[in-house]
C-alpha positions as CSV (number, residue, x, y, z in Angstrom):
1,M,-7.0,-83.8,-22.3
2,E,-9.1,-80.8,-21.0
3,Q,-7.6,-77.4,-21.5
4,P,-7.4,-75.1,-18.7
5,I,-9.7,-72.5,-17.9
6,S,-7.7,-69.2,-18.9
7,Q,-9.8,-66.9,-17.1
8,S,-12.5,-67.4,-14.3
9,L,-16.0,-66.5,-14.8
10,G,-16.5,-63.6,-13.0
11,S,-13.9,-61.7,-14.6
12,N,-16.1,-60.8,-17.7
13,L,-19.0,-59.5,-15.2
14,P,-19.5,-56.1,-14.5
15,W,-18.5,-54.8,-11.4
16,L,-22.3,-53.8,-10.3
17,I,-23.3,-57.6,-11.1
18,R,-20.1,-59.5,-9.0
19,R,-20.2,-60.8,-5.4
20,S,-19.0,-57.3,-3.8
21,G,-21.1,-55.2,-6.0
22,R,-24.4,-56.7,-5.4
23,I,-23.5,-56.4,-1.5
24,T,-22.1,-53.0,-1.9
25,S,-25.0,-51.7,-3.9
26,A,-27.5,-53.7,-1.3
27,I,-26.0,-51.7,1.0
28,V,-26.1,-48.1,-0.4
29,A,-29.8,-49.0,-1.7
30,I,-30.4,-49.7,2.2
31,A,-29.0,-46.5,3.2
32,V,-30.8,-44.3,1.0
33,A,-34.3,-46.0,1.8
34,Y,-33.3,-45.5,5.2
35,L,-32.8,-41.7,5.0
36,L,-36.1,-41.0,2.9
37,T,-38.1,-43.0,5.2
38,M,-36.7,-41.1,8.5
39,N,-39.9,-39.9,9.4
40,L,-41.6,-43.1,9.7
41,P,-43.0,-45.0,12.5
42,D,-40.1,-47.2,13.4
43,E,-41.6,-50.5,12.1
44,L,-41.4,-49.0,8.7
45,N,-38.8,-47.4,8.8
46,L,-36.4,-50.9,9.7
47,L,-38.9,-52.9,7.4
48,I,-38.8,-50.5,4.3
49,P,-35.3,-50.4,3.9
50,Y,-34.7,-53.7,4.6
51,D,-37.2,-54.6,1.8
52,V,-35.5,-52.3,-0.7
53,G,-31.8,-53.8,0.1
54,V,-33.7,-57.3,-0.7
55,A,-34.9,-56.2,-4.0
56,V,-31.6,-54.7,-5.3
57,Y,-29.9,-57.9,-4.4
58,L,-32.6,-60.3,-5.8
59,A,-32.7,-58.0,-9.1
60,L,-28.8,-58.2,-9.5
61,C,-28.9,-62.0,-9.2
62,C,-31.2,-62.3,-11.3
63,A,-29.4,-60.1,-13.8
64,L,-26.3,-62.4,-13.2
65,G,-28.5,-65.8,-14.2
66,E,-30.1,-64.1,-17.3
67,P,-28.3,-65.8,-20.3
68,Q,-26.5,-63.6,-22.9
69,P,-27.8,-65.0,-25.8
70,R,-25.9,-63.3,-28.6
71,T,-22.4,-64.7,-26.7
72,R,-23.7,-68.1,-26.7
73,P,-21.9,-70.2,-29.6
74,G,-24.3,-71.5,-32.0
75,Y,-27.0,-68.3,-31.4
76,R,-29.6,-67.9,-34.0
77,A,-31.3,-64.8,-34.3
78,A,-35.9,-65.2,-33.1
79,G,-36.1,-63.7,-36.7
80,S,-34.0,-66.5,-38.4
81,R,-35.3,-68.9,-40.8
82,T,-34.4,-72.7,-39.5
83,T,-35.6,-75.5,-41.0
84,G,-34.7,-77.7,-38.0
85,W,-34.2,-81.9,-38.3
86,R,-34.0,-82.9,-41.4
């Protein structure tokens, strides 16, 4: 019989990496980029903030997908000596 999961996966994640944090930080980055590019032509004024927002969101998604090596069971440090299969 399987054990029930006591905590959801998202409860251990920092707020910035959770879905609402990623969206909020992307919107804030878009707003800041828009304010910084207000003097540029309209095409660039819309394109650059969009690119910044997408880049922030994707960077946070990549941070979510990175494994946490020290928390995995059976983790061995890169410099540890292992003999391999016997």
